N, C-alpha and C positions, 0 to 999 in steps of 0.2 A: 406347271399348273397345280395349285394347291387343292386340298381335299374338298373344300367348299365349291370351288369352280368345277371340279370333277363331278360332284353330286348334281350341280346345276345342269351340266351337259347331259348326264345320264337321265335326269328327270325330263329334260327336253326331248330326248330320244324316245323315252317311254310314253310321254304324252302324244308325240307324233305317231308312234306305232299303234297306239290305242285307236287311232282313227284310220290309219292306212291299212292295217290288217283286215278289219271287217269289210272295208271298201274293196280290197282285193278278193276276199272270199266270196263276196256277193256280186262281183263283176261277171259279165257274160264272157264266155269263150268265143272269140272271133278271130278270123284270119285276115281281117282288114278293119278299116275304120267303122264299117257297118257290121253290127252284131247279127249275122245271119243265123247263128245258133243260140237261142235263148237258154243256154245251159250255164249255170253258175259254176265257178271254180269249186265251191264247196260241195255242190251236188256231185260233180265228177269225181272228186277225191273220195267222198264217202262211198259212192257206188263202187268204185274201183277197189277200195280196200275191203269192203264187205264181200264182193265177188271173189277176190283173190283168196280171202280166208276161207270162204265156203268151199271153193274148189279144192283146197288142201284138206279140209275136214272130210268132204265126201270121198276124196282119194283114199283116206285112211279107213273111214267107217263103212264105205260102200256107196256106189253111185245109185241115183234114182233117175226117173225120167226128167226131161227138160222142164216140163210143166210143174212137176212136183218140186224140183229144186228151185225153180223160179219163184214159187210161192214162198219158200223159205227165204229167198233173197229179199222179197218184198217185206216180209215180217222183220227181218234184221235191219233193213234200210230205213223204214219209217214206222215201224211198229210202236216205238215209244211215243212219237208225236201223235199217232192215231189213238192210242190209249189215253193220253193226256187230254186230247180234244174230246174224247168220249166222256171222260170224267167231268169235264167243265161244260159239257153241253154245247160245244162249238162244232162247226162244220168240219168234216174230215179233210185234212190237207191233200190226201191222195185223190179225193173226189173233186176238189176245187181246181187241181192242176191238170192241164192237158198233157203235161210232159213227164210227170213223175213215174208213172207206170211204164210207158214205153222206153224211157231213158234207162231205168233200172234193168228192164228186160234185155235191152240191147247190150248193155255193159256186161251183164251176166253171161249172155250167149257168147260174147266176144272172148271172155276170159275162160269159160268152162266148156263151151261146145264148139268153138271155132275149129274147123278142120286142121289137123296137125298141131293143135294147141299152140299156135304161133304166139299169141299174146301172152299166154300163161308161161310158156317156156322162156320168153323174153324177160318177163318179170322175175322168173325163178333163177335166171342166169346170174343175177346179182346177189344171190344167196340171201342171208339174213338182213342185208342192207335194204332190200326191197321192203321187208316187213318193218324195219326201223323207220324208213322214210314215210311209207304209207300210213303207218299207225300214228306216227308223230303228227303228221299233217291232219289226219282224221281226228286225232285227239284235240287238236286246235278247233276243228269244226264242231266236235262234240261239246266242247266248253261253251262255244257261242250258242249252240242249240239249247243247252241247259239254261243258260241265262236269258237269251233273247226269245227262244222258242218255247221255253218252259216257265220260268219264274215270272218273266215279264207279262205272260198271258194273264197270270193271276193278278199281278200288281197294277198293270196299266190297261190291258184290254178289257178287264172286268172291273175297272175302277169305280163304277157306279154301283157295284154289288158289294155286299158285306164280306164276301169271300176275299176281296182284294187286300184286306188287312189281316188275313189269317196266316199265321206262321206255318201251321200244319199244312195248309193248301200249297204254300210255296215250296215247302220241303218235299211233299209227296209228288207234286207235278214236276219239280226239278229232277228228282230221282227217277221218276217214270220216263221222262223225256230222254234221259241219258241211258237208261238200261231197260226200258219197257219191251223193246224188241227181243232182247235176249231172254227176258222173263217169260214172255209169251211162248217163245220157241222151246224153252225149258219145260213149261207146263204141259205142252202138247208133244213133247219128244220129237220135234221137227228135224233134228239132226239124224235120227235113226230112220231106217227104211220103212219101218212099220210105226206110223203115228199112233199115239195113244195118250190118254190123259194120265197125269201123274202129279204127285206133290212136288213142288219146285225144290230143286237141290239147294237153292239159296238159303234155306233154313238149316242146312247141314254145314255148308261151307260157302261163305259170302265171297263171290268173285271180286277181283280187283276192279273190274269195270263198274260194279255197283258201288263199291267203296269210293271210287273216284267221283262218281256222280253225286253221292251224298256230300262228300267233302267240297266239291265245286259249288254245289247249291248253297251250303252253309257259308262258304267264303264270300260268294257273291252277295248274299243277303246282308251279311254283316259289314263288309267293306263298303257297299253302296248305301248302307243304312236304310234298307227297304223295310226293316222292322225294328222297332225299339220298344222298350217297356213304357216309355212316356207316351208313345202314340197308341199303344195297345190298351194300356190301363192307366189313363192320365190321372185318375182320381186316387190311385194307390199311393200312399205317402212315400214309399221307398222306390218308386219307379225311377226317378232321376238318379238316385244313389246307385241302383242296380245298373243303369246305363253307364254311369261313370266307371264302374268296376268292369263291365263287359267290354267297353270300348277303350279302356286305358292303354292297351297294347295293340289295338287293331286300328290301323290308319284309315282315315276316311278318304275314299276315292270317288271319282266321278263314275257314272255308269259305264262309260267307255273304258276307263282304266280298270275297273273291277272285272269287266268281261275279258279283257286281255290277260289279267292274272289268272282267271278261271281257265281260260283256254290254254295257258302255259302249264298249269297244273295237270290238266288232262293229257296234254301232249307229252309231258315228261314221263308220267306214270305209264301210260299205255304204250308209248314208244319203247321204253325200257322192257316192259313185259313182252311185247311182240318180238323183240330182238332175242330174248332168252327162249321164248316158246318156239321160235322158228327152228331151233336146233333139233327139237323132237321130230319135226316133220322131215327134215333132211336125213335124220337117222333112219326113219321108216323108209324113206325113198331109197337110200343106199341099200337097206336090207332087201327091199323088193327087187332091185336091180340085180343084187347078188344071187337071190333065189332063182331069178329067170336065167342067169348064166349057168347055174348048176343044173337046171332042168334041161337046157339045151345040150349040155355036155353029157 
């Protein structure tokens, strides 16, 4: 097979994956041909990853009551989409859904408060590979949330409004959708036992999650050609020239293909980060187990 044929095959797989991946993430979880449980794969992955990470965080920083930790779970699970909807004047997604709140609560209870920590211990038994798999899959979900649940709200849902052509709006909503929950939790110190208002630490050290959200938003906008100088300022003499420079090395993709690229970026970055960060938790876990043995002796 020559290089041209190989490229054709790879392109065919890429185009097919751009349709099958979102279809899989949006599919209902069912144990038969009938979808008895209207829970999407994406929702389950995201809820499980957030719950697992929060359980580890509270293990290190100190536990709170079920209800207090559950609120933190909700903020991290859909805080970004809630803030984005608030900024755009749209209905809150967690109020529109009959499933979002109870589903997230049930998943968090199963991971963090189940007697004997059965589910948490099972996930933990695979070591850092649990973090790698969950964060990689959830990174894919995040990428689609940023594009479909963030930028597309501005570009398509509000297409009859002037905001639909605003690059600023697309960038802000995309970034907020991807990292809004973490930003809200940071502002109100939700990971500490005593909640308080504080200036967000993002101004001192920008977390990778936020960088990934910004990068993904920019990549989606440019590869899908959702904004161009020619469309934003058509009467400016240099608009076409600037577009030619900007898009000289940026391939034009369909929306489906651009969303897959964005999802892959988030999956790669966040999966790698989670795998490295998991070592710190297991070091703390070993230290606590060692201290318990010393106390017993």
